[in-house]
C-alpha positions as CSV (number, residue, x, y, z in Angstrom):
1,X,-40.0,0.1,7.6
2,X,-43.4,0.8,7.3
3,X,-45.3,-0.2,4.4
4,X,-45.6,3.0,2.1
5,X,-42.0,4.2,2.7
6,X,-40.9,0.9,1.1
7,X,-43.5,1.5,-1.5
8,X,-42.3,4.8,-2.0
9,X,-38.3,3.6,-2.5
10,X,-40.1,0.8,-5.3
11,X,-41.4,3.7,-7.1
12,X,-38.3,5.7,-6.8
13,X,-35.6,2.9,-7.4
14,X,-38.7,2.3,-10.9
15,X,-38.1,5.9,-12.3
16,X,-34.9,5.8,-11.4
17,X,-33.9,2.6,-13.9
18,X,-36.4,4.0,-16.2
19,X,-34.8,7.4,-16.8
20,X,-31.9,5.3,-17.5
21,X,-33.0,4.2,-20.4
22,X,-31.8,4.9,-23.5
23,X,-33.2,6.0,-26.8
24,X,-32.3,2.8,-28.5
25,X,-33.9,0.5,-25.4
26,X,-37.3,3.2,-25.7
27,X,-37.5,2.7,-29.6
28,X,-37.6,-0.7,-28.3
29,X,-40.2,-0.7,-26.0
30,X,-42.5,1.0,-28.6
31,X,-42.2,-0.7,-31.3
32,X,-43.5,-3.9,-29.3
33,X,-41.0,-6.3,-30.3
34,X,-39.6,-6.3,-26.9
35,X,-40.9,-5.9,-23.2
36,X,-40.0,-4.8,-19.7
37,X,-39.1,-7.0,-16.9
38,X,-38.7,-6.2,-13.2
39,X,-35.4,-7.8,-11.7
40,X,-34.9,-7.7,-7.9
41,X,-31.4,-7.7,-7.1
42,X,-29.1,-7.3,-4.0
43,X,-27.2,-4.2,-3.5
44,X,-24.3,-3.2,-1.4
45,X,-22.9,0.4,-1.0
46,X,-21.0,2.3,-3.5
47,X,-21.9,-0.9,-6.2
48,X,-21.5,0.3,-9.9
49,X,-23.5,0.3,-12.4
50,X,-23.9,-1.1,-16.1
51,X,-22.4,2.7,-17.1
52,X,-19.3,1.7,-14.4
53,X,-20.2,4.6,-12.3
54,X,-21.3,4.1,-8.8
55,X,-23.9,6.7,-6.9
56,X,-21.2,7.1,-4.5
57,X,-18.7,8.1,-7.3
58,X,-21.3,10.3,-8.9
59,X,-21.2,11.7,-5.5
60,X,-17.9,12.4,-5.5
61,X,-18.3,13.8,-8.5
62,X,-20.8,16.5,-8.1
63,X,-18.7,17.5,-4.8
64,X,-15.8,18.0,-6.6
65,X,-17.2,20.1,-9.2
66,X,-19.0,22.4,-6.3
67,X,-15.2,23.0,-5.4
68,X,-14.3,24.4,-8.9
69,X,-13.7,28.1,-9.4
70,X,-14.3,28.2,-13.0
71,X,-16.1,26.5,-15.7
72,X,-12.4,25.4,-17.0
73,X,-11.4,23.6,-13.6
74,X,-15.2,22.0,-13.6
75,X,-13.8,21.0,-17.0
76,X,-10.7,19.4,-16.3
77,X,-12.3,17.7,-12.8
78,X,-15.0,15.8,-16.1
79,X,-12.4,15.5,-18.1
80,X,-10.6,13.3,-15.4
81,X,-13.5,11.7,-13.9
82,X,-15.1,10.3,-17.0
83,X,-14.0,8.3,-19.5
84,X,-16.6,7.1,-22.0
85,X,-19.6,9.0,-23.5
86,X,-22.1,5.9,-21.1
87,X,-20.7,7.7,-17.9
88,X,-20.9,11.5,-19.1
89,X,-24.7,10.5,-19.9
90,X,-25.4,8.6,-16.8
91,X,-23.9,11.4,-14.6
92,X,-26.2,14.2,-17.1
93,X,-29.4,11.6,-16.3
94,X,-27.6,11.9,-12.3
95,X,-28.0,15.7,-12.7
96,X,-31.3,15.3,-14.6
97,X,-30.0,16.9,-18.0
98,X,-31.7,16.0,-21.3
99,X,-28.8,14.4,-23.2
100,X,-30.1,13.3,-27.2
101,X,-28.4,11.1,-29.2
102,X,-27.1,13.5,-31.3
103,X,-25.6,15.3,-28.5
104,X,-21.0,15.1,-29.2
105,X,-19.1,13.9,-25.8
106,X,-18.1,17.5,-25.4
107,X,-21.5,19.1,-25.5
108,X,-22.1,16.5,-22.6
109,X,-19.7,18.0,-20.9
110,X,-20.7,21.0,-21.2
111,X,-24.3,20.8,-20.6
112,X,-22.6,19.1,-16.9
113,X,-20.7,21.6,-16.2
114,X,-23.4,24.7,-17.1
115,X,-26.3,22.9,-14.9
116,X,-23.5,23.1,-12.1
117,X,-20.8,25.7,-12.4
118,X,-22.4,27.5,-14.7
119,X,-25.4,27.9,-12.7
120,X,-23.9,28.6,-9.2
121,X,-21.4,31.6,-11.1
122,X,-24.3,33.5,-12.9
123,X,-25.8,33.2,-9.5
124,X,-22.9,34.7,-7.7
125,X,-22.6,37.4,-10.8
126,X,-26.5,38.2,-10.3
127,X,-26.1,39.0,-6.0
128,X,-23.0,40.8,-7.1
129,X,-20.8,38.7,-5.5
130,X,-18.2,37.8,-8.3
131,X,-17.3,39.9,-11.3
């Protein structure tokens, strides 16, 4: 791997980790009593992250959502696959969906469904593929 590609991968990993910080973590950092540190760890394919979901599991969930024909089907896929708020937040971040601290679990589910299935259904309706 050349130097430029390695640097690019490191920045992508760093960006991903920074995006996974919770509101509470950011508040701690802004207060000045905490500092950010880097740690180098070995990665394995399918390794679970702190939210309990691996990259592969998130991608698999997105494939299932892509197969869903209705928002209700998508909601069922999410309810079956994601058990905790932390898992929902992780998938939302993976999709670049903003999640507020005061968002309820149902609201996060709806945001994920709208960002995946809802967007596709609206696009198909505009193109005249669905009624």
